[in-house]
mmCIF file as gemmi writes it, N, C-alpha and C atoms, coordinates in Angstrom:
data_model
loop_
_atom_site.group_PDB
_atom_site.id
_atom_site.type_symbol
_atom_site.label_atom_id
_atom_site.label_alt_id
_atom_site.label_comp_id
_atom_site.label_asym_id
_atom_site.label_entity_id
_atom_site.label_seq_id
_atom_site.pdbx_PDB_ins_code
_atom_site.Cartn_x
_atom_site.Cartn_y
_atom_site.Cartn_z
_atom_site.occupancy
_atom_site.B_iso_or_equiv
_atom_site.pdbx_formal_charge
_atom_site.auth_seq_id
_atom_site.auth_asym_id
_atom_site.pdbx_PDB_model_num
ATOM 1 N N . UNK Axp A 1 ? 0.84 -1.177 0 1 0 ? 1 A 1
ATOM 2 C CA . UNK Axp A 1 ? 0 0 0 1 0 ? 1 A 1
ATOM 3 C C . UNK Axp A 1 ? 0.879 1.232 0 1 0 ? 1 A 1
ATOM 4 N N . UNK Axp A 2 ? 0.392 2.243 -0.617 1 0 ? 2 A 1
ATOM 5 C CA . UNK Axp A 2 ? 1.116 3.489 -0.718 1 0 ? 2 A 1
ATOM 6 C C . UNK Axp A 2 ? 0.567 4.466 0.295 1 0 ? 2 A 1
ATOM 7 N N . UNK Axp A 3 ? 1.346 4.761 1.318 1 0 ? 3 A 1
ATOM 8 C CA . UNK Axp A 3 ? 0.874 5.7 2.328 1 0 ? 3 A 1
ATOM 9 C C . UNK Axp A 3 ? 1.627 7.011 2.25 1 0 ? 3 A 1
ATOM 10 N N . UNK Axp A 4 ? 2.38 7.23 1.178 1 0 ? 4 A 1
ATOM 11 C CA . UNK Axp A 4 ? 3.184 8.43 1.062 1 0 ? 4 A 1
ATOM 12 C C . UNK Axp A 4 ? 2.404 9.677 0.724 1 0 ? 4 A 1
ATOM 13 N N . UNK Axp A 5 ? 1.251 9.582 0.102 1 0 ? 5 A 1
ATOM 14 C CA . UNK Axp A 5 ? 0.509 10.761 -0.286 1 0 ? 5 A 1
ATOM 15 C C . UNK Axp A 5 ? -0.703 10.942 0.609 1 0 ? 5 A 1
ATOM 16 N N . UNK Axp A 6 ? -1.149 12.173 0.703 1 0 ? 6 A 1
ATOM 17 C CA . UNK Axp A 6 ? -2.34 12.421 1.504 1 0 ? 6 A 1
ATOM 18 C C . UNK Axp A 6 ? -3.572 12.032 0.712 1 0 ? 6 A 1
ATOM 19 N N . UNK Axp A 7 ? -4.65 11.746 1.39 1 0 ? 7 A 1
ATOM 20 C CA . UNK Axp A 7 ? -5.877 11.354 0.724 1 0 ? 7 A 1
ATOM 21 C C . UNK Axp A 7 ? -6.135 9.866 0.81 1 0 ? 7 A 1
ATOM 22 N N . UNK Axp A 8 ? -5.209 9.102 1.363 1 0 ? 8 A 1
ATOM 23 C CA . UNK Axp A 8 ? -5.44 7.684 1.581 1 0 ? 8 A 1
ATOM 24 C C . UNK Axp A 8 ? -5.519 6.876 0.312 1 0 ? 8 A 1
ATOM 25 N N . UNK Axp A 9 ? -4.398 6.623 -0.325 1 0 ? 9 A 1
ATOM 26 C CA . UNK Axp A 9 ? -4.423 5.823 -1.54 1 0 ? 9 A 1
ATOM 27 C C . UNK Axp A 9 ? -4.138 4.373 -1.219 1 0 ? 9 A 1
ATOM 28 N N . UNK Axp A 10 ? -4.751 3.492 -1.952 1 0 ? 10 A 1
ATOM 29 C CA . UNK Axp A 10 ? -4.492 2.073 -1.847 1 0 ? 10 A 1
ATOM 30 C C . UNK Axp A 10 ? -3.881 1.616 -3.157 1 0 ? 10 A 1
ATOM 31 N N . UNK Axp A 11 ? -3.181 0.504 -3.125 1 0 ? 11 A 1
ATOM 32 C CA . UNK Axp A 11 ? -2.465 0.036 -4.301 1 0 ? 11 A 1
ATOM 33 C C . UNK Axp A 11 ? -3.41 -0.302 -5.443 1 0 ? 11 A 1
ATOM 34 N N . UNK Axp A 12 ? -4.637 -0.719 -5.16 1 0 ? 12 A 1
ATOM 35 C CA . UNK Axp A 12 ? -5.527 -1.171 -6.221 1 0 ? 12 A 1
ATOM 36 C C . UNK Axp A 12 ? -6.675 -0.2 -6.502 1 0 ? 12 A 1
ATOM 37 N N . UNK Axp A 13 ? -6.677 0.961 -5.884 1 0 ? 13 A 1
ATOM 38 C CA . UNK Axp A 13 ? -7.733 1.948 -6.099 1 0 ? 13 A 1
ATOM 39 C C . UNK Axp A 13 ? -7.128 3.302 -6.415 1 0 ? 13 A 1
ATOM 40 N N . UNK Axp A 14 ? -7.942 4.14 -7.004 1 0 ? 14 A 1
ATOM 41 C CA . UNK Axp A 14 ? -7.549 5.517 -7.233 1 0 ? 14 A 1
ATOM 42 C C . UNK Axp A 14 ? -7.578 6.274 -5.908 1 0 ? 14 A 1
ATOM 43 N N . UNK Axp A 15 ? -6.754 7.317 -5.78 1 0 ? 15 A 1
ATOM 44 C CA . UNK Axp A 15 ? -6.802 8.116 -4.548 1 0 ? 15 A 1
ATOM 45 C C . UNK Axp A 15 ? -8.199 8.722 -4.365 1 0 ? 15 A 1
ATOM 46 N N . UNK Axp A 16 ? -8.65 8.802 -3.119 1 0 ? 16 A 1
ATOM 47 C CA . UNK Axp A 16 ? -9.95 9.395 -2.842 1 0 ? 16 A 1
ATOM 48 C C . UNK Axp A 16 ? -9.751 10.741 -2.183 1 0 ? 16 A 1
ATOM 49 N N . UNK Axp A 17 ? -10.702 11.624 -2.385 1 0 ? 17 A 1
ATOM 50 C CA . UNK Axp A 17 ? -10.608 12.956 -1.804 1 0 ? 17 A 1
ATOM 51 C C . UNK Axp A 17 ? -10.933 12.899 -0.318 1 0 ? 17 A 1
ATOM 52 N N . UNK Axp A 18 ? -10.566 13.954 0.386 1 0 ? 18 A 1
ATOM 53 C CA . UNK Axp A 18 ? -10.852 14.023 1.815 1 0 ? 18 A 1
ATOM 54 C C . UNK Axp A 18 ? -12.34 14.017 2.087 1 0 ? 18 A 1
ATOM 55 N N . UNK Axp A 19 ? -13.131 14.683 1.228 1 0 ? 19 A 1
ATOM 56 C CA . UNK Axp A 19 ? -14.578 14.711 1.413 1 0 ? 19 A 1
ATOM 57 C C . UNK Axp A 19 ? -15.185 13.33 1.236 1 0 ? 19 A 1
ATOM 58 N N . UNK Axp A 20 ? -14.727 12.602 0.234 1 0 ? 20 A 1
ATOM 59 C CA . UNK Axp A 20 ? -15.243 11.248 0.006 1 0 ? 20 A 1
ATOM 60 C C . UNK Axp A 20 ? -14.903 10.335 1.185 1 0 ? 20 A 1
ATOM 61 N N . UNK Axp A 21 ? -13.708 10.471 1.72 1 0 ? 21 A 1
ATOM 62 C CA . UNK Axp A 21 ? -13.31 9.662 2.867 1 0 ? 21 A 1
ATOM 63 C C . UNK Axp A 21 ? -14.172 10 4.083 1 0 ? 21 A 1
ATOM 64 N N . UNK Axp A 22 ? -14.402 11.288 4.303 1 0 ? 22 A 1
ATOM 65 C CA . UNK Axp A 22 ? -15.249 11.697 5.43 1 0 ? 22 A 1
ATOM 66 C C . UNK Axp A 22 ? -16.675 11.193 5.262 1 0 ? 22 A 1
ATOM 67 N N . UNK Axp A 23 ? -17.186 11.266 4.046 1 0 ? 23 A 1
ATOM 68 C CA . UNK Axp A 23 ? -18.535 10.788 3.779 1 0 ? 23 A 1
ATOM 69 C C . UNK Axp A 23 ? -18.633 9.278 3.99 1 0 ? 23 A 1
ATOM 70 N N . UNK Axp A 24 ? -17.605 8.556 3.6 1 0 ? 24 A 1
ATOM 71 C CA . UNK Axp A 24 ? -17.58 7.108 3.816 1 0 ? 24 A 1
ATOM 72 C C . UNK Axp A 24 ? -17.586 6.764 5.295 1 0 ? 24 A 1
ATOM 73 N N . UNK Axp A 25 ? -16.775 7.453 6.065 1 0 ? 25 A 1
ATOM 74 C CA . UNK Axp A 25 ? -16.714 7.203 7.513 1 0 ? 25 A 1
ATOM 75 C C . UNK Axp A 25 ? -18.047 7.553 8.167 1 0 ? 25 A 1
ATOM 76 N N . UNK Axp A 26 ? -18.676 8.64 7.726 1 0 ? 26 A 1
ATOM 77 C CA . UNK Axp A 26 ? -19.977 9.017 8.265 1 0 ? 26 A 1
ATOM 78 C C . UNK Axp A 26 ? -21.026 7.944 7.962 1 0 ? 26 A 1
ATOM 79 N N . UNK Axp A 27 ? -21.016 7.416 6.746 1 0 ? 27 A 1
ATOM 80 C CA . UNK Axp A 27 ? -21.955 6.358 6.378 1 0 ? 27 A 1
ATOM 81 C C . UNK Axp A 27 ? -21.754 5.11 7.214 1 0 ? 27 A 1
ATOM 82 N N . UNK Axp A 28 ? -20.507 4.739 7.422 1 0 ? 28 A 1
ATOM 83 C CA . UNK Axp A 28 ? -20.216 3.564 8.24 1 0 ? 28 A 1
ATOM 84 C C . UNK Axp A 28 ? -20.666 3.784 9.677 1 0 ? 28 A 1
ATOM 85 N N . UNK Axp A 29 ? -20.435 4.982 10.212 1 0 ? 29 A 1
ATOM 86 C CA . UNK Axp A 29 ? -20.862 5.282 11.581 1 0 ? 29 A 1
ATOM 87 C C . UNK Axp A 29 ? -22.381 5.232 11.711 1 0 ? 29 A 1
ATOM 88 N N . UNK Axp A 30 ? -23.1 5.713 10.692 1 0 ? 30 A 1
ATOM 89 C CA . UNK Axp A 30 ? -24.566 5.667 10.74 1 0 ? 30 A 1
ATOM 90 C C . UNK Axp A 30 ? -25.078 4.228 10.713 1 0 ? 30 A 1
ATOM 91 N N . UNK Axp A 31 ? -24.513 3.406 9.848 1 0 ? 31 A 1
ATOM 92 C CA . UNK Axp A 31 ? -24.933 2.003 9.776 1 0 ? 31 A 1
ATOM 93 C C . UNK Axp A 31 ? -24.592 1.291 11.082 1 0 ? 31 A 1
ATOM 94 N N . UNK Axp A 32 ? -23.387 1.529 11.588 1 0 ? 32 A 1
ATOM 95 C CA . UNK Axp A 32 ? -22.966 0.899 12.836 1 0 ? 32 A 1
ATOM 96 C C . UNK Axp A 32 ? -23.897 1.307 13.984 1 0 ? 32 A 1
ATOM 97 N N . UNK Axp A 33 ? -24.197 2.597 14.086 1 0 ? 33 A 1
ATOM 98 C CA . UNK Axp A 33 ? -25.065 3.085 15.155 1 0 ? 33 A 1
ATOM 99 C C . UNK Axp A 33 ? -26.484 2.554 15.035 1 0 ? 33 A 1
ATOM 100 N N . UNK Axp A 34 ? -26.97 2.415 13.811 1 0 ? 34 A 1
ATOM 101 C CA . UNK Axp A 34 ? -28.333 1.913 13.599 1 0 ? 34 A 1
ATOM 102 C C . UNK Axp A 34 ? -28.434 0.42 13.878 1 0 ? 34 A 1
ATOM 103 N N . UNK Axp A 35 ? -27.313 -0.274 13.876 1 0 ? 35 A 1
ATOM 104 C CA . UNK Axp A 35 ? -27.371 -1.729 14.079 1 0 ? 35 A 1
ATOM 105 C C . UNK Axp A 35 ? -27.703 -2.106 15.519 1 0 ? 35 A 1
ATOM 106 N N . UNK Axp A 36 ? -27.421 -1.248 16.479 1 0 ? 36 A 1
ATOM 107 C CA . UNK Axp A 36 ? -27.679 -1.596 17.873 1 0 ? 36 A 1
ATOM 108 C C . UNK Axp A 36 ? -29.174 -1.734 18.182 1 0 ? 36 A 1
ATOM 109 N N . UNK Axp A 37 ? -30.016 -0.773 17.803 1 0 ? 37 A 1
ATOM 110 C CA . UNK Axp A 37 ? -31.456 -0.976 18.067 1 0 ? 37 A 1
ATOM 111 C C . UNK Axp A 37 ? -32.031 -2.162 17.287 1 0 ? 37 A 1
ATOM 112 N N . UNK Axp A 38 ? -31.549 -2.379 16.083 1 0 ? 38 A 1
ATOM 113 C CA . UNK Axp A 38 ? -32.027 -3.506 15.281 1 0 ? 38 A 1
ATOM 114 C C . UNK Axp A 38 ? -31.643 -4.82 15.964 1 0 ? 38 A 1
ATOM 115 N N . UNK Axp A 39 ? -30.408 -4.926 16.433 1 0 ? 39 A 1
ATOM 116 C CA . UNK Axp A 39 ? -29.955 -6.144 17.109 1 0 ? 39 A 1
ATOM 117 C C . UNK Axp A 39 ? -30.726 -6.364 18.411 1 0 ? 39 A 1
ATOM 118 N N . UNK Axp A 40 ? -30.989 -5.302 19.127 1 0 ? 40 A 1
ATOM 119 C CA . UNK Axp A 40 ? -31.741 -5.435 20.379 1 0 ? 40 A 1
ATOM 120 C C . UNK Axp A 40 ? -33.144 -5.979 20.111 1 0 ? 40 A 1
ATOM 121 N N . UNK Axp A 41 ? -33.779 -5.489 19.069 1 0 ? 41 A 1
ATOM 122 C CA . UNK Axp A 41 ? -35.1 -5.989 18.713 1 0 ? 41 A 1
ATOM 123 C C . UNK Axp A 41 ? -35.055 -7.416 18.194 1 0 ? 41 A 1
ATOM 124 N N . UNK Axp A 42 ? -34.001 -7.758 17.451 1 0 ? 42 A 1
ATOM 125 C CA . UNK Axp A 42 ? -33.885 -9.103 16.889 1 0 ? 42 A 1
ATOM 126 C C . UNK Axp A 42 ? -33.631 -10.139 17.974 1 0 ? 42 A 1
ATOM 127 N N . UNK Axp A 43 ? -32.974 -9.749 19.055 1 0 ? 43 A 1
ATOM 128 C CA . UNK Axp A 43 ? -32.69 -10.691 20.135 1 0 ? 43 A 1
ATOM 129 C C . UNK Axp A 43 ? -33.962 -11.177 20.833 1 0 ? 43 A 1
ATOM 130 N N . UNK Axp A 44 ? -35.052 -10.462 20.653 1 0 ? 44 A 1
ATOM 131 C CA . UNK Axp A 44 ? -36.324 -10.9 21.223 1 0 ? 44 A 1
ATOM 132 C C . UNK Axp A 44 ? -36.816 -12.151 20.502 1 0 ? 44 A 1
ATOM 133 N N . UNK Axp A 45 ? -36.487 -12.269 19.203 1 0 ? 45 A 1
ATOM 134 C CA . UNK Axp A 45 ? -37.024 -13.353 18.376 1 0 ? 45 A 1
ATOM 135 C C . UNK Axp A 45 ? -36.057 -14.498 18.126 1 0 ? 45 A 1
ATOM 136 N N . UNK Axp A 46 ? -34.754 -14.296 18.311 1 0 ? 46 A 1
ATOM 137 C CA . UNK Axp A 46 ? -33.781 -15.345 17.993 1 0 ? 46 A 1
ATOM 138 C C . UNK Axp A 46 ? -32.615 -15.296 18.977 1 0 ? 46 A 1
ATOM 139 N N . UNK Axp A 47 ? -31.989 -16.442 19.251 1 0 ? 47 A 1
ATOM 140 C CA . UNK Axp A 47 ? -30.825 -16.478 20.133 1 0 ? 47 A 1
ATOM 141 C C . UNK Axp A 47 ? -29.618 -15.777 19.492 1 0 ? 47 A 1
ATOM 142 N N . UNK Axp A 48 ? -28.679 -15.419 20.315 1 0 ? 48 A 1
ATOM 143 C CA . UNK Axp A 48 ? -27.498 -14.684 19.863 1 0 ? 48 A 1
ATOM 144 C C . UNK Axp A 48 ? -26.73 -15.456 18.795 1 0 ? 48 A 1
ATOM 145 N N . UNK Axp A 49 ? -26.493 -16.735 19.005 1 0 ? 49 A 1
ATOM 146 C CA . UNK Axp A 49 ? -25.694 -17.502 18.051 1 0 ? 49 A 1
ATOM 147 C C . UNK Axp A 49 ? -26.366 -17.622 16.685 1 0 ? 49 A 1
ATOM 148 N N . UNK Axp A 50 ? -27.672 -17.66 16.66 1 0 ? 50 A 1
ATOM 149 C CA . UNK Axp A 50 ? -28.39 -17.693 15.374 1 0 ? 50 A 1
ATOM 150 C C . UNK Axp A 50 ? -28.203 -16.373 14.643 1 0 ? 50 A 1
ATOM 151 N N . UNK Axp A 51 ? -28.293 -15.272 15.364 1 0 ? 51 A 1
ATOM 152 C CA . UNK Axp A 51 ? -28.08 -13.966 14.737 1 0 ? 51 A 1
ATOM 153 C C . UNK Axp A 51 ? -26.648 -13.801 14.24 1 0 ? 51 A 1
ATOM 154 N N . UNK Axp A 52 ? -25.693 -14.278 15.01 1 0 ? 52 A 1
ATOM 155 C CA . UNK Axp A 52 ? -24.293 -14.201 14.573 1 0 ? 52 A 1
ATOM 156 C C . UNK Axp A 52 ? -24.087 -15.048 13.322 1 0 ? 52 A 1
ATOM 157 N N . UNK Axp A 53 ? -24.701 -16.233 13.28 1 0 ? 53 A 1
ATOM 158 C CA . UNK Axp A 53 ? -24.591 -17.083 12.1 1 0 ? 53 A 1
ATOM 159 C C . UNK Axp A 53 ? -25.11 -16.357 10.859 1 0 ? 53 A 1
ATOM 160 N N . UNK Axp A 54 ? -26.309 -15.788 10.955 1 0 ? 54 A 1
ATOM 161 C CA . UNK Axp A 54 ? -26.879 -15.086 9.8 1 0 ? 54 A 1
ATOM 162 C C . UNK Axp A 54 ? -26.067 -13.853 9.434 1 0 ? 54 A 1
ATOM 163 N N . UNK Axp A 55 ? -25.537 -13.168 10.425 1 0 ? 55 A 1
ATOM 164 C CA . UNK Axp A 55 ? -24.709 -11.988 10.153 1 0 ? 55 A 1
ATOM 165 C C . UNK Axp A 55 ? -23.478 -12.366 9.343 1 0 ? 55 A 1
ATOM 166 N N . UNK Axp A 56 ? -22.786 -13.412 9.747 1 0 ? 56 A 1
ATOM 167 C CA . UNK Axp A 56 ? -21.598 -13.831 9.013 1 0 ? 56 A 1
ATOM 168 C C . UNK Axp A 56 ? -21.946 -14.448 7.667 1 0 ? 56 A 1
ATOM 169 N N . UNK Axp A 57 ? -23.075 -15.127 7.571 1 0 ? 57 A 1
ATOM 170 C CA . UNK Axp A 57 ? -23.501 -15.684 6.298 1 0 ? 57 A 1
ATOM 171 C C . UNK Axp A 57 ? -23.769 -14.58 5.278 1 0 ? 57 A 1
ATOM 172 N N . UNK Axp A 58 ? -24.492 -13.559 5.692 1 0 ? 58 A 1
ATOM 173 C CA . UNK Axp A 58 ? -24.775 -12.435 4.795 1 0 ? 58 A 1
ATOM 174 C C . UNK Axp A 58 ? -23.49 -11.724 4.398 1 0 ? 58 A 1
ATOM 175 N N . UNK Axp A 59 ? -22.583 -11.533 5.353 1 0 ? 59 A 1
ATOM 176 C CA . UNK Axp A 59 ? -21.311 -10.887 5.052 1 0 ? 59 A 1
ATOM 177 C C . UNK Axp A 59 ? -20.484 -11.713 4.086 1 0 ? 59 A 1
ATOM 178 N N . UNK Axp A 60 ? -20.447 -13.029 4.275 1 0 ? 60 A 1
ATOM 179 C CA . UNK Axp A 60 ? -19.672 -13.893 3.377 1 0 ? 60 A 1
ATOM 180 C C . UNK Axp A 60 ? -20.221 -13.855 1.959 1 0 ? 60 A 1
ATOM 181 N N . UNK Axp A 61 ? -21.535 -13.866 1.819 1 0 ? 61 A 1
ATOM 182 C CA . UNK Axp A 61 ? -22.141 -13.807 0.488 1 0 ? 61 A 1
ATOM 183 C C . UNK Axp A 61 ? -21.846 -12.462 -0.167 1 0 ? 61 A 1
ATOM 184 N N . UNK Axp A 62 ? -22.008 -11.377 0.58 1 0 ? 62 A 1
ATOM 185 C CA . UNK Axp A 62 ? -21.743 -10.041 0.029 1 0 ? 62 A 1
ATOM 186 C C . UNK Axp A 62 ? -20.28 -9.896 -0.375 1 0 ? 62 A 1
ATOM 187 N N . UNK Axp A 63 ? -19.37 -10.359 0.48 1 0 ? 63 A 1
ATOM 188 C CA . UNK Axp A 63 ? -17.944 -10.226 0.163 1 0 ? 63 A 1
ATOM 189 C C . UNK Axp A 63 ? -17.525 -11.136 -0.986 1 0 ? 63 A 1
ATOM 190 N N . UNK Axp A 64 ? -18.225 -12.254 -1.168 1 0 ? 64 A 1
ATOM 191 C CA . UNK Axp A 64 ? -17.888 -13.113 -2.3 1 0 ? 64 A 1
ATOM 192 C C . UNK Axp A 64 ? -18.213 -12.424 -3.619 1 0 ? 64 A 1
ATOM 193 N N . UNK Axp A 65 ? -19.239 -11.572 -3.636 1 0 ? 65 A 1
ATOM 194 C CA . UNK Axp A 65 ? -19.535 -10.795 -4.841 1 0 ? 65 A 1
ATOM 195 C C . UNK Axp A 65 ? -18.515 -9.684 -5.042 1 0 ? 65 A 1
ATOM 196 N N . UNK Axp A 66 ? -18.072 -9.073 -3.957 1 0 ? 66 A 1
ATOM 197 C CA . UNK Axp A 66 ? -17.125 -7.968 -4.055 1 0 ? 66 A 1
ATOM 198 C C . UNK Axp A 66 ? -15.738 -8.454 -4.455 1 0 ? 66 A 1
ATOM 199 N N . UNK Axp A 67 ? -15.295 -9.566 -3.885 1 0 ? 67 A 1
ATOM 200 C CA . UNK Axp A 67 ? -13.912 -10.023 -4.075 1 0 ? 67 A 1
ATOM 201 C C . UNK Axp A 67 ? -13.841 -11.378 -4.764 1 0 ? 67 A 1
ATOM 202 N N . UNK Axp A 68 ? -14.695 -11.613 -5.739 1 0 ? 68 A 1
ATOM 203 C CA . UNK Axp A 68 ? -14.735 -12.938 -6.367 1 0 ? 68 A 1
ATOM 204 C C . UNK Axp A 68 ? -13.439 -13.285 -7.101 1 0 ? 68 A 1
ATOM 205 N N . UNK Axp A 69 ? -12.774 -12.323 -7.698 1 0 ? 69 A 1
ATOM 206 C CA . UNK Axp A 69 ? -11.512 -12.615 -8.406 1 0 ? 69 A 1
ATOM 207 C C . UNK Axp A 69 ? -10.418 -13.007 -7.423 1 0 ? 69 A 1
ATOM 208 N N . UNK Axp A 70 ? -10.323 -12.283 -6.318 1 0 ? 70 A 1
ATOM 209 C CA . UNK Axp A 70 ? -9.308 -12.585 -5.317 1 0 ? 70 A 1
ATOM 210 C C . UNK Axp A 70 ? -9.565 -13.942 -4.671 1 0 ? 70 A 1
ATOM 211 N N . UNK Axp A 71 ? -10.832 -14.248 -4.423 1 0 ? 71 A 1
ATOM 212 C CA . UNK Axp A 71 ? -11.177 -15.536 -3.819 1 0 ? 71 A 1
ATOM 213 C C . UNK Axp A 71 ? -10.833 -16.673 -4.767 1 0 ? 71 A 1
ATOM 214 N N . UNK Axp A 72 ? -11.142 -16.501 -6.052 1 0 ? 72 A 1
ATOM 215 C CA . UNK Axp A 72 ? -10.837 -17.542 -7.037 1 0 ? 72 A 1
ATOM 216 C C . UNK Axp A 72 ? -9.34 -17.767 -7.139 1 0 ? 72 A 1
ATOM 217 N N . UNK Axp A 73 ? -8.562 -16.691 -7.155 1 0 ? 73 A 1
ATOM 218 C CA . UNK Axp A 73 ? -7.104 -16.825 -7.245 1 0 ? 73 A 1
ATOM 219 C C . UNK Axp A 73 ? -6.546 -17.512 -6.005 1 0 ? 73 A 1
ATOM 220 N N . UNK Axp A 74 ? -7.06 -17.165 -4.844 1 0 ? 74 A 1
ATOM 221 C CA . UNK Axp A 74 ? -6.604 -17.797 -3.606 1 0 ? 74 A 1
ATOM 222 C C . UNK Axp A 74 ? -6.996 -19.261 -3.586 1 0 ? 74 A 1
ATOM 223 N N . UNK Axp A 75 ? -8.197 -19.572 -4.024 1 0 ? 75 A 1
ATOM 224 C CA . UNK Axp A 75 ? -8.668 -20.955 -4.03 1 0 ? 75 A 1
ATOM 225 C C . UNK Axp A 75 ? -7.801 -21.821 -4.935 1 0 ? 75 A 1
ATOM 226 N N . UNK Axp A 76 ? -7.445 -21.305 -6.101 1 0 ? 76 A 1
ATOM 227 C CA . UNK Axp A 76 ? -6.589 -22.063 -7.016 1 0 ? 76 A 1
ATOM 228 C C . UNK Axp A 76 ? -5.236 -22.321 -6.369 1 0 ? 76 A 1
ATOM 229 N N . UNK Axp A 77 ? -4.677 -21.32 -5.704 1 0 ? 77 A 1
ATOM 230 C CA . UNK Axp A 77 ? -3.399 -21.497 -5.027 1 0 ? 77 A 1
ATOM 231 C C . UNK Axp A 77 ? -3.459 -22.521 -3.911 1 0 ? 77 A 1
ATOM 232 N N . UNK Axp A 78 ? -4.548 -22.51 -3.156 1 0 ? 78 A 1
ATOM 233 C CA . UNK Axp A 78 ? -4.704 -23.464 -2.054 1 0 ? 78 A 1
ATOM 234 C C . UNK Axp A 78 ? -4.842 -24.881 -2.598 1 0 ? 78 A 1
ATOM 235 N N . UNK Axp A 79 ? -5.615 -25.05 -3.665 1 0 ? 79 A 1
ATOM 236 C CA . UNK Axp A 79 ? -5.795 -26.376 -4.247 1 0 ? 79 A 1
ATOM 237 C C . UNK Axp A 79 ? -4.463 -26.897 -4.792 1 0 ? 79 A 1
ATOM 238 N N . UNK Axp A 80 ? -3.7 -26.042 -5.446 1 0 ? 80 A 1
ATOM 239 C CA . UNK Axp A 80 ? -2.379 -26.459 -5.951 1 0 ? 80 A 1
ATOM 240 C C . UNK Axp A 80 ? -1.473 -26.909 -4.804 1 0 ? 80 A 1
ATOM 241 N N . UNK Axp A 81 ? -1.436 -26.12 -3.738 1 0 ? 81 A 1
ATOM 242 C CA . UNK Axp A 81 ? -0.587 -26.469 -2.596 1 0 ? 81 A 1
ATOM 243 C C . UNK Axp A 81 ? -1.053 -27.768 -1.947 1 0 ? 81 A 1
ATOM 244 N N . UNK Axp A 82 ? -2.361 -27.936 -1.818 1 0 ? 82 A 1
ATOM 245 C CA . UNK Axp A 82 ? -2.889 -29.162 -1.208 1 0 ? 82 A 1
ATOM 246 C C . UNK Axp A 82 ? -2.551 -30.38 -2.063 1 0 ? 82 A 1
ATOM 247 N N . UNK Axp A 83 ? -2.688 -30.258 -3.38 1 0 ? 83 A 1
ATOM 248 C CA . UNK Axp A 83 ? -2.335 -31.374 -4.26 1 0 ? 83 A 1
ATOM 249 C C . UNK Axp A 83 ? -0.85 -31.702 -4.169 1 0 ? 83 A 1
ATOM 250 N N . UNK Axp A 84 ? -0.024 -30.668 -4.158 1 0 ? 84 A 1
ATOM 251 C CA . UNK Axp A 84 ? 1.423 -30.882 -4.064 1 0 ? 84 A 1
ATOM 252 C C . UNK Axp A 84 ? 1.782 -31.622 -2.781 1 0 ? 84 A 1
ATOM 253 N N . UNK Axp A 85 ? 1.29 -31.11 -1.646 1 0 ? 85 A 1
ATOM 254 C CA . UNK Axp A 85 ? 1.636 -31.716 -0.371 1 0 ? 85 A 1
ATOM 255 C C . UNK Axp A 85 ? 0.988 -33.087 -0.205 1 0 ? 85 A 1
ATOM 256 N N . UNK Axp A 86 ? -0.22 -33.246 -0.697 1 0 ? 86 A 1
ATOM 257 C CA . UNK Axp A 86 ? -0.876 -34.549 -0.613 1 0 ? 86 A 1
ATOM 258 C C . UNK Axp A 86 ? -0.154 -35.603 -1.422 1 0 ? 86 A 1
ATOM 259 N N . UNK Axp A 87 ? 0.241 -35.262 -2.644 1 0 ? 87 A 1
ATOM 260 C CA . UNK Axp A 87 ? 0.977 -36.207 -3.469 1 0 ? 87 A 1
ATOM 261 C C . UNK Axp A 87 ? 2.371 -36.473 -2.919 1 0 ? 87 A 1
ATOM 262 N N . UNK Axp A 88 ? 2.977 -35.453 -2.311 1 0 ? 88 A 1
ATOM 263 C CA . UNK Axp A 88 ? 4.289 -35.643 -1.694 1 0 ? 88 A 1
ATOM 264 C C . UNK Axp A 88 ? 4.193 -36.599 -0.524 1 0 ? 88 A 1
ATOM 265 N N . UNK Axp A 89 ? 3.137 -36.502 0.26 1 0 ? 89 A 1
ATOM 266 C CA . UNK Axp A 89 ? 2.955 -37.408 1.395 1 0 ? 89 A 1
ATOM 267 C C . UNK Axp A 89 ? 2.697 -38.826 0.932 1 0 ? 89 A 1
ATOM 268 N N . UNK Axp A 90 ? 1.979 -38.995 -0.163 1 0 ? 90 A 1
ATOM 269 C CA . UNK Axp A 90 ? 1.731 -40.325 -0.706 1 0 ? 90 A 1
ATOM 270 C C . UNK Axp A 90 ? 3.036 -40.996 -1.153 1 0 ? 90 A 1
ATOM 271 N N . UNK Axp A 91 ? 3.932 -40.194 -1.679 1 0 ? 91 A 1
ATOM 272 C CA . UNK Axp A 91 ? 5.2 -40.741 -2.175 1 0 ? 91 A 1
ATOM 273 C C . UNK Axp A 91 ? 6.032 -41.296 -1.021 1 0 ? 91 A 1
ATOM 274 N N . UNK Axp A 92 ? 5.939 -40.677 0.171 1 0 ? 92 A 1
ATOM 275 C CA . UNK Axp A 92 ? 6.75 -41.12 1.298 1 0 ? 92 A 1
ATOM 276 C C . UNK Axp A 92 ? 6.053 -42.172 2.165 1 0 ? 92 A 1
ATOM 277 N N . UNK Axp A 93 ? 4.819 -42.499 1.896 1 0 ? 93 A 1
ATOM 278 C CA . UNK Axp A 93 ? 4.131 -43.471 2.76 1 0 ? 93 A 1
ATOM 279 C C . UNK Axp A 93 ? 4.252 -44.884 2.228 1 0 ? 93 A 1
C-alpha cells in the first residue's frame, strides 16, 4: 500500500478525496449506530448464536460478490498447494 501521499491511496484503487473519505466514515458510523437498536429488537425473536450465524452468512455472500476474483485466485493457489503436499505425502508413505 502506498501511504506516502495524503488522501489515503491504496495500491488497487484511485486516490480518494478528503470529502469522500469523510462521507464514507460518516456512512459507516450511521450504519454501525443503527445496528444496535435492530440487534436489540432481533434478540427478542432469535438467540445470539443464530443472529451471529446469519450476520456472518450475509457478510460472506456479500464479500464473495465484491472479491470474487481474489477468492478464485486464492482458491486455485490453495488447491495447488494441497495437491502438491498430498501427493508428496503419498510418495513417502
